[in-house]
Kinemage of the C-alpha trace (Angstrom):
@kinemage 1
@onewidth
@group {chain A} dominant
@subgroup {mainchain}
@vectorlist {calphas} color= white
{ca met a 1} P 2.843 -11.016 -14.071
{ca ala a 2} L 3.166 -7.358 -13.189
{ca lys a 3} L 0.507 -5.978 -10.894
{ca arg a 4} L -1.112 -2.842 -12.251
{ca val a 5} L -3.009 -1.765 -9.142
{ca leu a 6} L -1.243 0.714 -6.874
{ca pro a 7} L -0.617 -0.601 -3.361
{ca met a 8} L -2.734 0.958 -0.628
{ca tyr a 9} L 0.334 2.492 1.030
{ca leu a 10} L 1.248 4.255 -2.193
{ca trp a 11} L -2.299 5.637 -2.420
{ca leu a 12} L -1.895 7.000 1.101
{ca val a 13} L 1.464 8.574 0.229
{ca leu a 14} L -0.081 10.190 -2.850
{ca ala a 15} L -2.924 11.551 -0.685
{ca ile a 16} L -0.413 13.017 1.785
{ca leu a 17} L 1.586 14.547 -1.063
{ca phe a 18} L -1.570 16.026 -2.603
{ca val a 19} L -2.555 17.651 0.690
{ca gln a 20} L 0.970 18.984 1.219
{ca ile a 21} L 1.190 20.374 -2.314
{ca ile a 22} L -2.163 22.163 -2.027
{ca leu a 23} L -1.362 23.594 1.419
{ca asn a 24} L 2.136 24.714 0.368
{ca val a 25} L 0.909 26.420 -2.799
{ca val a 26} L -2.035 28.152 -1.126
{ca gly a 27} L -0.051 29.140 1.958
{ca gly a 28} L 3.005 30.184 -0.030
{ca ser a 29} L 0.928 32.305 -2.387
{ca ala a 30} L -0.827 33.987 0.531
{ca leu a 31} L 2.498 34.688 2.241
{ca leu a 32} L 4.019 36.090 -0.953
{ca tyr a 33} L 1.021 38.410 -1.288
{ca ala a 34} L 1.302 39.488 2.353
{ca leu a 35} L 5.054 40.058 2.086
{ca ser a 36} L 4.910 41.996 -1.163
{ca asp a 37} L 4.969 45.361 0.639
{ca arg a 38} L 7.605 44.449 3.247
{ca pro a 39} L 11.154 45.119 2.042
{ca asp a 40} L 12.762 43.598 5.163
{ca ala a 41} L 11.451 40.029 4.708
{ca gly a 42} L 14.492 38.547 2.929
{ca leu a 43} L 14.775 35.259 4.819
{ca leu a 44} L 11.033 34.754 4.826
{ca tyr a 45} L 10.983 35.190 1.038
{ca phe a 46} L 13.610 32.463 0.772
{ca val a 47} L 11.585 30.101 2.957
{ca val a 48} L 8.390 30.714 0.964
{ca trp a 49} L 10.095 30.206 -2.401
{ca phe a 50} L 11.799 27.070 -1.086
{ca ser a 51} L 8.396 25.778 0.004
{ca leu a 52} L 6.971 26.425 -3.468
{ca leu a 53} L 9.962 24.701 -5.077
{ca ala a 54} L 9.482 21.714 -2.767
{ca ser a 55} L 5.837 21.579 -3.843
{ca ala a 56} L 6.877 21.416 -7.486
{ca val a 57} L 9.369 18.634 -6.743
{ca leu a 58} L 6.700 16.728 -4.807
{ca ala a 59} L 4.235 17.080 -7.689
{ca val a 60} L 6.720 15.774 -10.263
{ca ser a 61} L 7.811 12.974 -7.931
{ca ala a 62} L 4.188 11.950 -7.299
{ca leu a 63} L 3.637 11.688 -11.041
{ca met a 64} L 6.818 9.653 -11.447
{ca leu a 65} L 5.737 7.331 -8.618
{ca val a 66} L 2.490 6.606 -10.426
{ca leu a 67} L 4.467 5.960 -13.619
{ca arg a 68} L 6.589 3.446 -11.660
{ca tyr a 69} L 9.959 5.170 -11.630
{ca pro a 70} L 11.712 3.706 -8.555
{ca trp a 71} L 14.064 6.710 -8.195
{ca ala a 72} L 11.082 8.982 -7.489
{ca arg a 73} L 11.005 7.727 -3.892
{ca tyr a 74} L 14.241 9.507 -3.022
{ca pro a 75} L 13.212 13.154 -3.612
{ca val a 76} L 9.990 12.502 -1.704
{ca ile a 77} L 11.886 10.935 1.202
{ca gly a 78} L 14.325 13.871 1.251
{ca ile a 79} L 11.607 16.517 1.272
{ca glu a 80} L 9.581 14.613 3.852
{ca ala a 81} L 12.665 14.408 6.083
{ca leu a 82} L 12.985 18.197 5.774
{ca thr a 83} L 9.276 18.511 6.555
{ca ala a 84} L 9.634 16.409 9.708
{ca ala a 85} L 12.727 18.380 10.748
{ca ser a 86} L 10.911 21.687 10.247
{ca gly a 87} L 8.062 20.294 12.328
{ca leu a 88} L 10.489 19.487 15.134
{ca val a 89} L 11.930 23.008 14.961
{ca ala a 90} L 8.447 24.569 14.954
{ca leu a 91} L 7.379 22.400 17.870
{ca ala a 92} L 10.505 23.237 19.866
{ca thr a 93} L 10.453 26.978 19.211
{ca ser a 94} L 6.772 27.887 19.246
{ca gly a 95} L 4.907 24.810 20.417
{ca thr a 96} L 2.290 25.092 17.676
{ca ser a 97} L 0.283 22.139 16.466
{ca ala a 98} L 1.520 22.704 12.897
{ca gly a 99} L 4.782 21.133 14.008
{ca ile a 100} L 2.990 17.941 15.003
{ca thr a 101} L 1.250 17.803 11.623
{ca asn a 102} L 4.544 18.210 9.760
{ca ile a 103} L 6.178 15.494 11.840
{ca ala a 104} L 3.230 13.126 11.325
{ca phe a 105} L 3.000 13.695 7.551
{ca gly a 106} L 6.758 13.402 7.090
{ca cys a 107} L 7.226 10.244 9.139
{ca ala a 108} L 4.118 8.561 7.690
{ca ala a 109} L 5.164 9.206 4.087
{ca ile a 110} L 8.716 7.985 4.706
{ca ala a 111} L 7.516 4.848 6.473
{ca met a 112} L 5.002 3.993 3.746
{ca leu a 113} L 7.469 4.593 0.895
{ca asn a 114} L 9.883 2.173 2.542
{ca arg a 115} L 7.301 -0.632 2.778
{ca ala a 116} L 8.268 -3.790 0.901
{ca glu a 117} L 5.094 -3.900 -1.195
{ca val a 118} L 5.620 -0.325 -2.419
{ca arg a 119} L 9.262 -0.976 -3.326
{ca glu a 120} L 8.321 -4.218 -5.091
{ca trp a 121} L 5.497 -2.553 -7.012
{ca leu a 122} L 7.832 0.194 -8.201
{ca thr a 123} L 10.479 -2.251 -9.412
{ca asp a 124} L 8.179 -5.002 -10.775
{ca val a 125} L 7.774 -3.968 -14.385
{ca arg a 126} L 8.213 -6.015 -17.522
{ca thr a 127} L 9.921 -3.301 -19.544
{ca pro a 128} L 12.183 -0.761 -17.846
{ca pro a 129} L 11.092 2.889 -18.079
{ca gly a 130} L 12.453 4.586 -21.177
{ca asn a 131} L 12.693 1.369 -23.212
{ca trp a 132} L 9.134 1.253 -24.482
{ca pro a 133} L 8.975 -0.082 -28.023
{ca ser a 134} L 7.750 2.186 -30.740
{ca pro a 135} L 6.314 1.318 -34.141
{ca ala a 136} L 9.381 2.897 -35.761
{ca ser a 137} L 11.738 0.496 -33.992
{ca thr a 138} L 9.610 -2.616 -34.432
{ca glu a 139} L 9.469 -4.497 -37.671
{ca ile a 140} L 5.853 -5.322 -38.392
{ca asp a 141} L 4.657 -7.662 -41.098
{ca phe a 142} L 1.412 -6.129 -42.329
{ca arg a 143} L 0.476 -9.239 -44.301
{ca thr a 144} L -0.308 -11.113 -41.120
{ca ala a 145} L -1.910 -10.019 -37.925
{ca pro a 146} L 0.589 -9.083 -35.241
{ca ser a 147} L 1.049 -11.945 -32.832
{ca ala a 148} L 3.369 -10.227 -30.387
{ca thr a 149} L 2.342 -7.666 -27.817
{ca tyr a 150} L 5.337 -5.427 -28.557
{ca gly a 151} L 6.174 -5.100 -24.866
{ca trp a 152} L 2.647 -4.466 -23.638
{ca pro a 153} L 1.002 -7.138 -21.491
{ca arg a 154} L -2.231 -8.705 -22.611
{ca asp a 155} L -4.618 -8.948 -19.702
């Protein structure tokens, strides 16, 4: 029987992603506002827009993780690897504590997404995503009560 409850490690990953999304959107918006009158901030504009794009990818991937799409782990792992790498660069160049936070969030999310119980939960579904039955594709005899669950588990 498929377990419906999210594993604790996936809850923690979703919490990390939520915090990162909020901080990236708020910080990116503030930086875009501050840079709006500086014409010489070309590379910084690129970094801010890339951060906002990464936030959008993280938000969509978090939703897909909750909906049990196993492929959604890979964009999150990729962005978290970039987050950890940017933390290493920030720590090496400026020595700020933001680098430590990026490294910790990135490594923690990657480690928890690679846990066996998270991978099993994502792949343990009765019907693969995209193959949900619909009333149009199912022949129903209205003279009798439906006896099948039409792909949905009865718990």
